[in-house]
Backbone as CSV, one residue per row, in Angstrom:
resi,resn,N_x,N_y,N_z,CA_x,CA_y,CA_z,C_x,C_y,C_z
1,UNK,-2.718,2.469,-1.772,-1.226,2.620,-1.465,-1.775,4.184,-0.414
2,UNK,-1.642,4.464,1.223,-2.023,5.857,1.887,-1.534,5.464,3.431
3,UNK,-0.397,6.455,3.055,0.459,7.321,3.788,1.533,6.040,3.838
4,UNK,1.547,5.908,2.469,3.291,5.456,1.980,4.260,6.382,1.637
5,UNK,5.230,4.912,1.152,6.754,5.248,1.381,6.365,4.701,0.072
6,UNK,7.391,5.829,-1.434,7.539,5.549,-1.876,8.884,5.527,-2.643
7,UNK,9.549,4.951,-3.283,10.990,5.100,-4.115,11.803,4.309,-5.117
8,UNK,11.927,5.320,-5.871,12.589,5.140,-7.060,14.026,4.747,-7.411
9,UNK,14.235,3.817,-7.913,15.836,3.925,-7.351,16.639,4.355,-8.318
10,UNK,16.319,4.565,-9.924,16.587,5.083,-10.911,15.866,6.386,-11.200
11,UNK,15.593,7.288,-10.674,14.878,8.693,-10.582,15.267,9.489,-11.194
12,UNK,16.149,9.160,-12.102,16.173,10.550,-13.361,15.774,12.168,-13.124
13,UNK,15.230,12.626,-14.356,14.307,13.515,-13.518,13.594,13.420,-12.820
14,UNK,13.101,12.801,-11.742,11.473,12.550,-11.204,10.297,12.091,-10.761
15,UNK,9.898,11.859,-12.744,9.008,11.705,-13.647,8.267,10.936,-12.731
16,UNK,8.870,9.177,-12.382,7.320,8.692,-12.330,7.237,8.986,-10.637
17,UNK,8.193,9.287,-9.711,7.416,9.433,-8.305,6.856,10.699,-8.564
18,UNK,6.591,11.414,-9.167,5.630,12.775,-9.340,4.179,12.071,-10.242
19,UNK,4.854,11.787,-10.860,3.170,11.310,-11.145,2.305,9.983,-10.365
20,UNK,3.178,9.290,-9.963,2.984,8.545,-8.765,2.082,9.063,-7.529
21,UNK,3.067,10.234,-6.728,2.530,10.641,-6.342,1.090,11.408,-6.080
22,UNK,1.807,12.075,-7.314,0.051,13.145,-8.312,-1.521,12.154,-7.621
23,UNK,-1.726,11.126,-7.662,-2.221,10.392,-7.564,-3.134,9.455,-5.554
24,UNK,-2.547,10.817,-4.633,-2.616,10.274,-3.253,-1.879,8.920,-3.003
25,UNK,-1.967,9.413,-1.591,-1.696,8.506,-0.710,-0.128,8.603,-0.394
26,UNK,0.888,8.519,-0.775,1.886,9.141,-0.580,2.489,9.552,-0.104
27,UNK,3.349,9.458,1.304,3.443,10.511,2.585,4.862,11.070,2.323
28,UNK,5.932,10.239,1.441,7.555,10.348,1.441,8.055,9.918,-0.406
29,UNK,8.589,10.668,-0.587,8.712,9.745,-2.013,10.067,9.861,-1.783
30,UNK,11.090,9.005,-2.262,12.224,8.858,-2.435,12.900,8.394,-3.663
31,UNK,13.437,9.129,-4.260,14.666,8.756,-5.510,15.532,8.825,-5.422
32,UNK,16.602,8.318,-5.515,18.336,7.209,-5.428,18.770,7.438,-7.423
33,UNK,19.781,7.613,-8.060,20.639,7.486,-8.660,21.873,8.008,-8.935
34,UNK,22.289,7.586,-9.417,23.899,7.429,-9.570,24.655,8.849,-9.820
35,UNK,23.577,9.441,-10.829,23.555,10.747,-11.395,23.311,12.252,-10.940
36,UNK,24.662,12.701,-9.853,23.733,14.381,-9.577,23.221,15.096,-9.394
37,UNK,23.953,15.234,-11.368,22.389,16.056,-12.103,21.313,16.111,-11.752
38,UNK,21.644,14.008,-12.395,19.696,13.985,-12.295,18.905,13.923,-11.100
39,UNK,19.553,13.218,-9.971,18.933,14.051,-8.527,18.874,15.315,-8.547
40,UNK,19.344,16.023,-8.198,19.271,17.721,-8.286,18.230,17.920,-9.307
41,UNK,17.679,17.521,-10.626,16.701,17.747,-11.463,14.715,17.598,-11.178
42,UNK,15.935,15.744,-10.276,14.938,15.578,-10.013,14.411,15.851,-8.597
43,UNK,14.700,16.716,-7.873,14.441,17.580,-6.646,14.034,18.967,-7.103
44,UNK,14.233,19.655,-7.671,13.195,20.639,-8.826,12.753,20.511,-8.930
45,UNK,12.434,18.600,-9.481,10.895,18.813,-10.725,9.768,18.442,-9.321
46,UNK,10.860,17.708,-8.441,9.265,17.528,-7.745,8.895,18.727,-6.125
47,UNK,9.799,19.450,-6.604,9.734,21.201,-5.785,9.021,21.632,-6.515
48,UNK,8.492,21.995,-8.400,8.560,22.920,-8.850,7.006,22.121,-8.864
49,UNK,6.402,20.475,-8.947,4.895,19.979,-8.951,4.323,20.389,-8.060
50,UNK,4.416,20.780,-6.535,3.573,21.334,-5.435,3.031,20.120,-5.445
51,UNK,3.540,18.462,-5.250,2.520,17.466,-5.183,3.417,17.423,-2.942
52,UNK,1.900,17.216,-2.339,2.310,17.513,-1.011,2.914,16.879,-0.632
53,UNK,3.760,15.259,-0.800,4.491,14.448,-0.093,6.085,15.363,0.299
54,UNK,6.606,14.524,0.945,7.852,15.270,1.400,8.573,14.202,0.473
55,UNK,9.508,15.184,0.071,9.997,14.013,-1.007,12.154,14.547,-0.229
56,UNK,12.606,13.412,-0.208,14.161,13.074,-0.011,15.027,12.733,-1.602
57,UNK,16.222,12.716,-1.828,16.792,12.117,-2.844,18.325,12.084,-2.554
58,UNK,19.378,11.473,-2.979,20.139,10.944,-3.305,20.709,10.088,-4.278
59,UNK,22.054,10.754,-4.226,22.692,10.217,-5.484,24.295,8.865,-5.150
60,UNK,23.192,8.177,-5.158,24.002,6.674,-4.935,23.277,6.267,-5.737
61,UNK,24.135,4.309,-5.976,24.399,3.561,-6.766,22.971,3.263,-5.790
62,UNK,21.631,2.284,-6.240,20.329,1.902,-5.523,20.965,0.182,-4.579
63,UNK,21.920,0.649,-4.320,22.564,-0.874,-3.774,22.731,-0.454,-2.884
64,UNK,23.451,0.604,-1.699,23.518,1.349,-1.580,22.491,2.350,-0.914
65,UNK,21.523,2.629,-1.048,20.121,3.399,-1.332,20.287,2.729,0.981
66,UNK,19.975,2.082,0.284,19.014,2.238,2.547,19.996,1.897,3.210
67,UNK,21.348,1.630,3.082,22.640,2.064,4.565,22.010,3.977,4.266
68,UNK,22.102,4.181,3.169,22.628,5.930,3.246,21.377,6.015,4.076
69,UNK,20.804,5.555,3.526,19.269,6.366,4.253,18.048,6.163,5.446
70,UNK,19.581,5.094,5.991,19.161,4.369,7.373,17.730,3.266,7.195
71,UNK,16.642,2.948,5.879,15.842,2.370,5.639,15.647,0.942,6.840
72,UNK,15.172,0.970,7.614,14.564,-0.170,7.916,14.095,-1.606,7.156
73,UNK,14.740,-2.877,7.247,14.317,-3.939,6.074,11.908,-3.865,6.436
74,UNK,11.804,-3.885,4.721,10.125,-3.308,4.607,9.500,-2.531,5.149
75,UNK,10.011,-1.302,5.075,9.781,-0.107,5.175,8.851,0.827,3.844
76,UNK,9.276,-0.220,2.948,8.472,0.436,1.690,7.239,0.442,1.421
77,UNK,6.392,0.706,0.378,4.947,0.339,0.936,5.117,0.313,-1.298
78,UNK,5.920,1.164,-1.647,5.962,0.638,-3.489,7.539,1.131,-3.582
79,UNK,7.232,0.416,-4.663,8.782,0.585,-5.850,8.577,0.629,-6.961
80,UNK,8.281,2.066,-7.713,8.496,2.401,-9.061,9.401,2.501,-10.097
81,UNK,9.974,2.327,-10.876,10.442,2.505,-11.454,11.094,1.978,-12.897
82,UNK,11.821,2.664,-14.012,11.370,2.699,-15.288,13.721,3.012,-15.002
83,UNK,13.875,1.532,-15.022,15.485,1.136,-14.817,16.356,1.577,-15.916
84,UNK,17.498,1.610,-15.744,18.278,1.810,-17.464,18.167,0.593,-18.050
85,UNK,17.572,0.728,-19.481,17.523,-0.587,-20.434,18.191,-0.968,-21.082
86,UNK,19.924,-0.321,-20.724,20.586,-0.492,-21.735,20.672,-0.885,-23.031
87,UNK,19.892,0.676,-23.486,19.598,0.885,-25.200,20.966,2.264,-24.733
88,UNK,20.318,2.995,-24.456,20.839,3.990,-24.572,22.125,4.865,-23.742
89,UNK,21.793,3.882,-22.087,23.328,4.451,-21.593,24.014,2.713,-21.518
90,UNK,25.039,2.174,-21.776,25.084,0.298,-21.654,25.276,0.442,-20.011
91,UNK,24.720,-1.112,-20.029,24.825,-1.569,-19.278,26.004,-3.091,-18.887
92,UNK,26.754,-3.168,-18.398,28.025,-4.791,-18.078,26.647,-5.357,-17.867
93,UNK,26.317,-5.663,-17.489,25.461,-6.420,-16.497,23.781,-6.502,-16.295
94,UNK,23.225,-6.212,-17.141,21.753,-5.492,-17.234,21.669,-6.701,-16.151
95,UNK,21.397,-8.142,-16.410,20.523,-9.135,-15.855,20.825,-9.140,-14.040
96,UNK,22.275,-8.915,-14.308,22.422,-9.178,-12.957,21.809,-7.823,-11.950
97,UNK,21.770,-6.445,-13.041,20.960,-5.019,-11.970,19.786,-5.240,-11.795
98,UNK,19.128,-6.225,-12.788,17.679,-6.163,-12.689,17.720,-8.195,-11.487
99,UNK,17.836,-8.674,-11.233,18.234,-9.425,-10.588,18.636,-9.080,-8.333
100,UNK,19.487,-7.641,-8.781,19.695,-6.864,-7.832,18.863,-5.845,-7.430
101,UNK,17.539,-5.692,-8.087,16.689,-4.580,-8.120,15.507,-5.639,-7.293
102,UNK,15.503,-6.827,-7.630,14.321,-8.275,-7.423,15.064,-8.007,-5.702
103,UNK,16.190,-8.559,-5.704,16.970,-8.832,-3.716,16.227,-7.554,-2.895
104,UNK,16.535,-5.781,-4.060,16.018,-4.713,-2.871,14.813,-4.914,-2.822
105,UNK,14.257,-5.329,-3.063,12.660,-5.215,-2.964,11.813,-6.179,-1.734
106,UNK,12.661,-7.319,-2.947,12.329,-8.448,-1.462,12.847,-7.674,0.320
107,UNK,14.113,-6.530,0.114,14.228,-6.942,1.803,14.393,-5.689,1.380
108,UNK,13.544,-4.591,1.386,12.736,-3.178,1.037,10.933,-3.257,2.015
109,UNK,10.694,-4.363,0.429,9.222,-4.003,0.630,9.093,-4.404,1.507
110,UNK,7.829,-3.770,2.103,6.978,-3.937,3.500,5.804,-4.900,2.739
111,UNK,5.286,-5.943,3.237,3.898,-7.494,3.089,3.210,-6.361,2.761
112,UNK,2.174,-7.132,1.174,1.119,-5.906,0.931,2.031,-5.075,0.367
113,UNK,3.337,-4.533,0.227,3.887,-3.542,-0.978,3.662,-4.046,-2.901
114,UNK,4.692,-3.445,-3.439,4.451,-3.345,-4.327,5.688,-3.220,-5.388
115,UNK,6.312,-3.754,-6.667,7.189,-3.370,-7.445,6.642,-3.503,-8.352
116,UNK,6.701,-2.170,-9.234,6.254,-1.806,-10.573,7.664,-1.446,-11.050
117,UNK,7.588,-2.190,-12.481,8.798,-1.354,-13.040,8.538,-2.172,-14.909
118,UNK,9.337,-1.270,-15.204,9.716,-1.554,-16.925,10.792,-2.513,-17.068
119,UNK,10.709,-3.835,-17.468,12.061,-4.927,-17.041,11.861,-5.207,-18.645
120,UNK,13.319,-4.755,-18.427,14.211,-5.688,-20.072,14.485,-6.619,-20.502
121,UNK,15.074,-7.701,-19.738,15.291,-8.977,-19.673,14.040,-9.912,-19.559
122,UNK,14.364,-11.125,-20.535,13.108,-11.700,-19.874,14.366,-13.274,-18.436
123,UNK,13.547,-12.460,-16.996,14.643,-13.002,-16.723,13.004,-13.380,-15.164
124,UNK,12.877,-13.847,-14.597,12.491,-14.333,-13.365,12.642,-13.950,-11.930
125,UNK,12.148,-13.284,-11.278,12.080,-13.320,-10.400,12.880,-14.347,-9.317
126,UNK,13.611,-14.109,-8.660,14.478,-15.376,-7.523,13.712,-15.586,-6.797
127,UNK,12.965,-14.126,-6.028,12.450,-14.457,-4.953,11.278,-14.631,-4.575
128,UNK,10.674,-15.642,-3.991,9.500,-16.595,-3.597,8.199,-15.308,-3.396
129,UNK,9.084,-14.133,-2.314,7.908,-13.495,-1.651,7.521,-12.661,-2.625
130,UNK,8.402,-12.449,-3.525,7.837,-11.567,-4.949,6.435,-12.248,-5.379
131,UNK,5.072,-11.991,-5.722,4.520,-12.926,-6.944,4.421,-12.090,-7.985
132,UNK,4.459,-12.422,-9.158,4.099,-11.198,-9.794,2.193,-11.322,-10.369
133,UNK,1.704,-10.220,-10.195,0.742,-10.123,-10.686,0.290,-9.633,-11.768
134,UNK,0.916,-9.055,-12.544,1.087,-9.070,-13.639,1.826,-8.420,-14.705
135,UNK,1.934,-8.635,-15.948,3.018,-8.191,-17.412,2.021,-8.068,-17.916
136,UNK,2.939,-6.738,-19.123,2.856,-6.675,-20.078,3.549,-5.751,-21.387
137,UNK,3.571,-6.737,-22.180,4.537,-6.398,-23.335,3.895,-4.593,-24.039
138,UNK,5.536,-3.862,-23.775,5.381,-2.767,-24.183,6.333,-2.517,-25.180
139,UNK,5.877,-1.849,-26.397,7.180,-1.066,-26.840,7.791,0.410,-26.873
140,UNK,9.280,-0.354,-26.358,9.997,1.431,-26.399,10.811,1.488,-27.119
141,UNK,9.535,1.808,-28.276,10.218,2.457,-29.343,12.125,1.412,-30.105
142,UNK,11.157,0.465,-30.640,11.905,-0.463,-31.547,11.579,-1.297,-30.569
143,UNK,11.851,-1.774,-29.105,12.313,-2.967,-28.591,11.286,-3.423,-27.130
144,UNK,11.282,-4.535,-27.592,10.106,-4.965,-26.264,10.832,-5.069,-25.264
145,UNK,9.909,-4.243,-24.335,9.960,-4.204,-23.044,8.858,-4.889,-21.475
146,UNK,8.807,-5.291,-20.660,7.793,-5.207,-19.752,7.544,-4.258,-18.709
147,UNK,5.709,-4.102,-18.655,5.921,-3.899,-17.356,4.998,-4.502,-16.733
148,UNK,5.842,-4.960,-15.774,6.119,-6.149,-14.537,5.078,-5.441,-13.235
149,UNK,4.391,-5.693,-12.357,3.688,-5.446,-11.200,3.648,-6.701,-10.298
150,UNK,4.398,-6.648,-8.677,4.747,-7.677,-8.177,4.582,-6.679,-6.918
151,UNK,3.873,-8.213,-6.352,3.295,-8.041,-4.792,3.697,-9.010,-3.799
152,UNK,4.082,-8.119,-2.574,5.297,-8.656,-1.866,4.337,-9.306,-0.853
153,UNK,3.971,-11.165,-0.537,3.865,-11.614,0.207,3.670,-11.458,1.805
154,UNK,2.646,-11.767,2.309,3.386,-11.784,3.912,3.972,-12.807,4.768
155,UNK,4.860,-12.725,4.911,5.449,-13.913,5.646,4.773,-14.992,6.322
156,UNK,5.794,-16.044,5.386,4.734,-17.280,6.313,4.656,-17.526,8.056
157,UNK,3.556,-17.816,8.644,3.577,-18.210,10.259,3.796,-19.210,10.348
158,UNK,5.111,-19.635,11.470,5.591,-20.759,11.811,4.700,-21.470,11.401
159,UNK,3.707,-22.081,12.061,3.266,-23.451,11.840,3.279,-23.518,9.980
160,UNK,2.763,-22.561,9.105,2.780,-22.865,7.433,4.164,-22.927,7.348
161,UNK,5.146,-22.525,7.696,6.517,-22.148,7.770,7.423,-24.155,7.703
162,UNK,6.563,-24.843,8.566,7.359,-26.358,8.955,6.590,-27.269,8.453
163,UNK,5.207,-26.656,7.913,4.460,-27.715,6.596,2.996,-28.255,7.105
164,UNK,2.531,-29.145,6.634,0.945,-29.888,7.656,1.807,-30.340,8.673
165,UNK,0.925,-30.207,9.874,0.765,-30.276,10.287,0.527,-32.664,11.243
166,UNK,0.450,-33.356,12.183,-1.203,-33.922,12.160,-1.562,-33.658,13.904
167,UNK,-2.472,-34.194,12.931,-3.789,-33.740,14.155,-3.370,-33.835,15.390
168,UNK,-3.981,-33.319,16.260,-3.648,-33.169,17.931,-4.642,-33.808,18.209
169,UNK,-3.765,-34.832,19.039,-4.765,-35.539,20.008,-5.021,-34.865,21.626
170,UNK,-6.036,-35.080,22.136,-6.503,-34.528,23.283,-4.723,-35.156,24.374
171,UNK,-4.093,-34.182,25.167,-2.774,-34.486,25.979,-4.128,-34.918,27.519
172,UNK,-4.468,-35.864,28.202,-5.014,-36.001,28.835,-4.144,-36.975,30.171
173,UNK,-4.010,-36.409,31.064,-3.100,-37.456,32.202,-3.120,-39.241,32.236
174,UNK,-1.986,-39.725,31.447,-2.613,-40.922,31.792,-2.454,-41.934,33.415
175,UNK,-3.192,-42.571,33.436,-3.560,-43.231,34.500,-2.185,-44.716,34.852
176,UNK,-1.607,-44.478,36.052,-0.649,-45.142,35.659,-1.929,-46.436,35.971
177,UNK,-2.043,-47.633,35.998,-2.285,-48.906,36.289,-1.571,-49.806,37.074
178,UNK,-1.431,-49.785,38.285,-0.535,-50.951,38.800,-1.311,-52.377,39.521
179,UNK,-1.923,-52.421,38.679,-2.455,-53.603,39.567,-1.435,-54.475,39.115
């Protein structure tokens, strides 16, 4: 990623944003979390890290972040996150939360952008534009989670969307034979 926009929808203390930004190529780091305390800590940690990227943080549900921040569709270069896993903090509908994360990635990632996250549920991505590039099982202290990397494909061109075409014939004007 070069000159990219990075987002962590569940930023917590900001560690993933800081570490990814330290690798370079990040122009703007964005973080959201439902905890105001976590957002304040993430903001302080980002400043203390000395990372040269600019950063914005918002205390909101990730599903409201794009509207709250005025983000355009397909404006994010990379989403990297460690979402709630449902162990320490119970999540009523964890599969629904992960499905909504896939939906946000589908809407906000630019073509060629990527989603990298710890997936705590056996759920396949329901969006064809997000292609699974890699998945590795990781032990998260007594339970398995999958570290997954998705890439957003470019939109299909109009000719590819409509399916295969028949070969085109030459369009020469026909002469009317009036004999």
